[in-house]
MARMIZA-162837 format. One record per atom (N, C-alpha, C, O): residue in one letter; x, y, z. Coordinates in steps of 0.2 Angstrom, whole numbers, plus 5000, padded with zeros to 4 digits. Example, Ala and Ser with C-alpha at 12.3 -4.5 7.8 and 13.67 -1.06 7.14 Angstrom:
BEGIN
a506649725039a506249785039a506649845039a507149835042s506449895035s506849955036s506450005039s506750065040
//
This chain:
BEGIN
m492250575085m492750525084m492550455083m491950435085k492850425079k492650355077k493050295080k493650305082n492750235080n493150175081n493350145075n492950125071i494050145073i494250125067i494650065068i495150065071l494550015064l494949955063l495349955058l495149975052i496049945059i496549945054i496849875053i497149845058t496749835048t497149775047t497849795044t497949845040g498349755045g499049775043g499249825047g499649865044a499049835053a499149895057a499949895059a500149955062a500349845059a501049845061a501449865054a502049865055g501149865049g501549875042g501749945041g501649995045f502049955036f502350025034f501850075034f501950125038i501350075030i500850125030i500450115037i500250165040g500250055038g499750045044g499950075050g499650105054r500650065052r500850085058r500850165059r500750195064q501050195054q501050275054q500250305054q500150355056l499850265050l499150285050l498850275057l498450315059v499050225060v498750215067v498950275072v498550295075e499550295071e499850345076e499550415074e499350445079n499450425068n499150495066n498350495068n498150545070l498050435066l497250435068l497250445076l496750475078s497650405080s497550405087s497750475089s497350505094n498150515086n498350585089n497750625087n497750675091l497350615082l496750655081l496150635086l495650665085g496250585090g495750565095g495350505093g494850495097h495450475087h495050415086h495250355090h495850355092k494850315091k495050245094k495150195089k494750175085v495850175089v496050135083v496150065086v496450055091i495850015083i495949945084i496349915079i496249915073e496949895082e497549875077e497549795077e497549765082v497549775071v497649705069v498149685064v498149725059d498549635066d499149615062d499349555064d499349545070n499549505059n499749445062n500549435062n500749385064l500849495061l501549495061l501949445057l502449415059s501649425051s501949385047s502549415043s503049375041v502649475043v503249515041v503449555047v503149585051n504149545048n504449585054n504449665053n504749685048p504149695056p504149775055p504749805057p505049775062l504949855054l505549895056l505449945061l505949965065i504849955063i504649995069i504249955073i503849925071l504449955080l504049915084l503249925084l503049985084p502849875084p502149885084p501949925090p502249925096s501349955090s501049985096s500849925101s500749875099k500949945107k500749905113k500049875113k499849825116n499649915109n498949895108n498749845103n498149825102l499249825099l499149785093l498849715095l499049685100i498349695092i498049625092i498349585087i498249605081v498749535089v499049495084v498549435082v498449395086m498349445077m497849395074m497749395066m497949445063n497549345063n497449345056n496749385054n496349375058v496849415049v496149445047v495649395046v495049415047q495749335043q495249285042q494849265048q494349235048d495149285054d494849265061d494449325063d494149315069i494349375060i493949435062i493249415061i493049405055t492849415066t492149395066t491649455067t491949515068a491049445065a490549505066a490549515074a490449575076d490549465078d490549475085d491149515087d491049555092f491749505084f492349545086f492149615085f492349665089l491949635079l491849705076l491249735081l491349795083i490749695083i490249725087i490549735094i490349795097d490949695097d491249705103d491649765103d491649795109k492049775098k492449835098k492149895095k492449955094h491449895094h491049955092h491349985086h491450045085v491549945081v491949975075v491450005070v490949985068d491650075068d491250115064d491550105057d491150105052i492250105056i492550105050i493150055050i493450045055v493250015044v493749975043v494249995037v493950015032i494849995039i495350005034i495749945033i496149925037h495649915027h495949845026h496549855022h496549855016l497149855026l497849865022l498249805022l498649795018a498049745026a498449685026a498349655019a497849645016a498949625017a499049595011a499649555010a500149585013k499749505006k500349475004k500549504997k500249494992k500949554997k500949604992k501549594987k501649644982n501949544988n502549544983n502349514976n502149464976v502449564971v502249544965v502549484962v502249434959h503249484962h503749434960h503549364963h503449314959d503549364970d503449304973d502749274972d502649214972s502249314969s501549284968s501549234962s501049194962f502049234958f502149184953f502349114956f502249064953y502649114962y502949054965y502549034971y502448974972n502449084976n502049064982n501349074981n501049124983l501049024978l500349034976l499849044982l499349074981e500049014987e499549024993e499449094995e498949114998n499949134994n499849204995n499349244992n498949284995s499249224985s498649254981s498049224984s497549264985i497949164986i497349134989i497149174995i496549194996e497649184999e497549215006e497349285005e496949315009n497549325000n497349394999n496649394998n496249435000y496349354994y495649344992y495249324999y494749355000e495549275002e495149235007e495049285013e494549295016m495549325015m495549375020m495049425019m494649455023t495049445012t494549505011t493849485011t493349515013i493649425008i492949405008i492749385015i492149405017k493149365019k492949345026k492849415030k492349415034l493249465029l493149525032l492549565030l492249595034f492449565023f491849595021f491149565024f490749595025s491149495024s490649465027s490549485034s489949495036a491049485038a491049505045a490749575045a490349585050c490949615041c490749685041c489949695040c489649735044v489749655035v489049665033v488649635039v488149665041n488849585042n488449545048n488549595054n488049585058a489049635055a489049675060a488849755059a488849795063s488549755053s488249825051s488849875051s488749935052v489449855049v489949905048v489849925041v489949885036n489749995039n489550015033n490050055029n489950085024r490650065032r491150105029r491850065029r492150055034i492050055023i492750015022i493150045017i492950075012f493750055019f494350075014f494750015013f495049985017l494750005006l495149945004l495749965001l495750004996a496349935003a496949945000a497049904993a496949844993s497049944988s497149914981s497849934979s498249954983t497949934972t498649944969t498549964962t498049944959c499050004960c499150014953c499249954949c499149954943e499449904952e499549834948e498949814945e498949774940i498349834947i497749804944i497649834937i497249814933f497949894935f497949924929f498449894923f498249904917g498949864926g499449844921g499749904917g499749964919y500049884911y500449944907y499949964902y499649924898q499750034902q499250054897q499550114893q499150144890d500150134894d500450184890d500150254891d500050294886k499950274897k499650334898k499550344906k499650294910k499450404908k499250414915k498650374917k498150374913l498650344923l498050294924l497550334929l497750354935d497050344926d496450374931d496050314934d496150254933e495650334938e495250284942e494750244938e494550194940k494650264931k494150224927k494550184922k494250154918s495250184923s495650144918s495450064919s495250044924i495450034914i495249964914i495749924918i496349934919f495449864920f495849814924f496249774919f496049744914k496949774920k497349734915k497949704919k498549724919p497849654924p498349624928p498849594925p498649554920y499449594927y500049564924y500349504929y500849474927s500049494935s500349454940s499749424944s499249444944p499949364947p499449334951p499149374957p498649384959y499649414960y499549464965y499049514962y498549524966a499149544956a498649594954a497949564952a497449594953v497949494950v497349464949v496949464955v496249474955t497249444961t496849444967t496649514969t496049514972k496949564968k496749634969k496149654965k495649684967v496149624958v495549644954v494949604957v494449624957a495049534959a494549504962a494249534968a493649534968n494649564972n494349604977n493949664975n493549684979e494149694969e493749754967e493049724965e492549754967y492949664962y492349634960y491949614966y491349624967l492349594971l492049574977l491749634981l491149624984s492049684981s491849744984s491149764981s490649784984n491149764974n490449784971n489949734972n489349754973v490149674973v489549624975v489349634981v488749634982y489749654986y489549664993y489149724994y488649734998m489249774990m488949834990m488249834987m487749864989m488149784982m487449764979m487049724984m486449734985y487449684988y487149644993y486849684999y486349675002s487249735001s487149775007s487149845005s487649875004k486549875004k486449935001k486749995005k486950045002n486849985011n487150045015n487850045016n488150085018l488149985013l488849985013l489250025008l489050025002k489750065010k490150105005k490850085006k491150085011i491150065000i491850035000i492250084995i492050094990t492750114998t493250154993t493850114993t494150094998s494050104986s494750064985s495250114984s495250164980l495750114988l496350154988l496950124983l497250084986n496950154977n497450124973n498150154974n498350204971f498450114978f499150144980f499650124974f499650074971f500050184972f500550174967f501150154971f501150094974n501650184972n502250164976n502350214982n502750264980t502150204988t502250244994t502950214996t503050154997y503450264998y504050245001y504250295007y503950345008g504750265011g504950305016g505350265021g505550215019p505550295026p506150265031p505950195033p506450155034s505350185035s505250115038s504950065033s504650015036e504950075027e504750035022e505149965022e505749975023g504949905021g505249845021g505749845016g505649875010t506349815017t506849815012t506749765006t507249745002d506149735006d506049704999d505849754994d505849734988a505749814996a505549864991a506149894988a506749894991v506149924982v506749944978v507149994982v507749994982i506850044984i507250104987i507650084993i508250094994p507250054999p507650035004p508149975003p508649965006n507949934998n508449874996n509049904993n509549884995f509049954988f509649984986f510050014991f510650004991i509750054995i510050085001i510450045005i510950055007k510049985008k510349945012k510949905009k511549895012k510949895003k511549864999k512049904999k512649885000a511949974997a512450024997a512850035004a513450035005i512450035009i512750045016i513149985018i513649985021n512949925016n513249855017n513849845012n514149795013k513949885008k514449885003k514349814998k514849784996e513749804997e513549754992e513349784986e513249844985t513349734981t513149764974t512449764973t512049724975i512249824970i511549834969i511349794962i511649804957i510849754962i510649724957i509949754954i509449754957i510049764947i509449794944i509149744939i509549714935e508549724940e508249674936e508049714929e507649764929g508249684924g508149714917g508549774916g509149774919d508349814911d508849874909d508749934914d509149984913g508349934919g508249984924g507850044921g507750094925n507550044915n507150094913n506450094915n506050134915q506250034918q505550024921q505550084926q505950094930a504950114927a504850164931a504150164935a503750124933r504150194941r503650194946r503450264948r503850304948d502850264950d502550334953d502750324961d502350294964f503150364963f503350364970f503050424974f503150474972t502750404980t502550454985t502850444991t502850394994y503050504994y503350495001y502850485006y502250505005i502950445011i502550415016i502150475020i501550465021d502450535021d502150585025d501550615020d501050625023d501650615014d501150645009d500550595009d499950615008t500750535009t500250475008t499750485015t499150475014i500050485020i499750485027i499250545027i498750535029s499550605025s499150665025s498550655021s497950685023l498650625015l498050615011l497550565014l496950585014l497750515017l497350465020l496950495025l496350485026i497250535029i496850575035i496350615032i495750615034n496450645027n495950695024n495350655021n494750675021v495550595017v495050555014v494650525020v493950525019i494850495025i494550455030i494050505034i493550495036s494350565035s493950625039s493350655034s492950685037s493350645028s492850675024s492250645023s492250585024d491650675021d491050645020d490950635012d490550605010k491450655008k491450645001k491550565000k491950535003y491250544995y491250464993y491550464986y491250484982f492050424986f492250404979f492350324979f492650294984r492150284974r492250214974r492950204973r493250154976y493350234969y494050224969y494450294969y494250344967l495050284972l495450344973l496250324971l496450274974n496550354967n497250344966n497650384971n497550434973v498150344973v498650374978v499350374975v499650324976g499450434972g500150434968g500350504967g499850554968s500950514966s501250584965s501050614958s501050674958g500950574953g500850604946g501450604942g501350624936y501950574944y502550574940y502950504941y502950484947d503350484937d503750424938d504450434938d504750484936v504750384941v505550384942v505750324940v505550274943s506250314936s506550254934s506950214939s507250254944v507050154939v507450114943v508150134942v508550144947n508450154936n509050184935n509150244939n509750264942k508650294939k508750354943k508750344950k509150374954i508350294953i508450274960i509150254961i509450274966a509450204957a510150184958a510650244958a511050244962s510550284953s510950344953s510950384959s511450414961i510350394962i510350434968i510750404974i511050434977v510650334974v510950304979v511750304978v512150314983k511950294972k512650304971k512950374972k513550374973s512550424971s512750494973s512950494980s513350544982h512650454984h512850464992h513350404993h513650414999f513350354989f513850304991f514250284984f514050234981p514750324982p515050324976p515350254974p515450244968e515550224979e515950154978e515450104977e515750044975t514850114977t514350064976t514350034968t514350074964k514349964968k514349934961k513649914960k513249904964i513549924953i512849904950i512849854945i513249864940e512449804945e512449754940e511749744938e511249754942n511649724931n510949704929n510949634928n511349594926t510349604929t510149534928t509549534924t509249584922s509249474924s508649464919s508049504922s508049514928s507549514918s506949554920s506549504924s506549444923r506149544928r505549504931r505049474926r504949514921p504749424928p504149404923p503649454923p503449484928n503449474916n502849514915n503049584918n502549624921e503649604918e503849674920e503449724917e503349724911i503149774920i502749834918i503249894917i503649904921k503249924911k503649974909k503650034914k504150064916t503050064915t502950114920t502250114923t501750094920f502150154928f501550174931f501550244933f502050274936i501050284931i500950354933i500250364934i499750354930a500150394940a499450404943a499150474940a499550524940d498550474937d498150534937d497850544944d497450504946n498150594947n497950604954n497450674955n497450704960s497150684949s496750744949s496150744954s495950794957i495850684956i495350684961i495550694968i495250734971i496150664970i496450684976i496650754977i496650784983i496950784972i497150854972i496550904973i496550944977n495950884969n495350934969n494950924975n494550964976n494950864978n494450844983n494750844990n494350854995f495350824990f495650804997f496350844998f496750825002d496450894994d497050944995d497650904995d498150924999f497750854991f498350814991f498950864988f498850894983v499550854991v500150894989v500650844989v500850814994s501050834983s501650784984s502250834986s502550864981g502350844992g502750894995g503450874995g503950924996i503650814995i504350794996i504550754990i504350704988d505050784986d505350764980d505750694981d505950684987i505950664976i506250594977i506950604980i507150554984e507350654978e507950654981e507950674989e508350644993t507450714991t507450734998t507150675002t507350655007g506650634999g506350585002g506850525003g506850495008m507250514998m507750454998m508350475003m508550425006k508450535004k508950555009k508650545016k509050525020k508050555017k507750535024k507850455025k507950435030v507750415019v507750345020v508450325022v508650285026i508950355018i509650345019i509850355027i510150315030d509650415029d509750435036d509450385041d509750365046f508850365040f508550315044f508950245044f509050225050h509150225039h509550165039h510250165042h510550125045l510550225041l511250235043l511250245051l511750225054h510650265054h510650275061h510250225065h510050225071k510050175061k509550125064k509950075068k509650025071
//
């Protein structure tokens, strides 16, 4: 069993990863600054602190073997206006990498994003070029180069970037499209679609993502990059129509598009299928019904 540090441990993915790794017998050190209010109460073991304040001494004291860096200011749209968020994404990562090297922590899993690829009119594999469309995506690309630099600097260091497409589920924050539309429908508010609604994303249900992450973390196989996605896309219009099928009185309006809106993201997920037994087991209708039930009974 390993001592595993997770940043962003109170977040949507982090909170559930903590629980699953703990159930397997790992010692999980949970760090989150709670800058975003979680929908599920954090673990009683959570250490409330900024990632930037994690030092080599902290890692040594906690006997950390593996770091899973999930923390980020991840709002794509806001990154055009709240510029400090983009700076913080880079700052927390470089300081964490430095602490890891100085503490001889040689295994890091870094949360990345499909946003680093931008729109390329194809399924995106792990070798797709970087083509960021937002300040947020630029910081994530910068973290990829930073990873390469630190692995050159420390020859024993292995970093795997987890290119998350769109993981969704019951406890996801309501800034994301699926819970946002569902909450508006429950509250009898109008659903606002930015643009024509034909923009599409690759959605993976949280249970499928967590199962994959457990397999990846537990494996001795090493990949520099791994896509975390279902392999198919669903349009915003389709998401809205599923919500409306459950709440027929819901009104839907269109507004102006987001800046630099990307038409679609679809993951080439052949590596995770062939090496880590990934299965996209929960379809979008079933997954969204679980999210609806969560918010109806919350």
